[in-house]
C-alpha positions, 0 to 999 in steps of 0.5 A: 500500500502507498500513502493514504491520500485522504482520511475523514473521521466522523464522530458525534456527541459529547460521549465520543469526544473525551478530554484527557488531562494530566493524571487521568487514567489514559493520559500517559498512554496517549501522550506517548503518541503525541509529538511534544508535551501537552497538558490537555489531549482530545481522545476521539472515539470514531463512528466512521473512518473513511480512507481514500487511497488509489493503491487500493485499486491495485489490490482489487478494492475500491479506492474509498474504504469505509470502516464503521 
């Protein structure tokens, strides 16, 4: 697979958007994948992720893949 040309993440409602502060349960785990030190992080629980990659066609798939 090549580089993904486009990505859209869909999430709605306050339950799917979680702010994490230093000292919260998952903060340290999430901080490791973020570039730079942060005091507040946003965790998104997606309803749907759409990927656009023209290399999917080479594998016999549609260039647009939707994960729910």
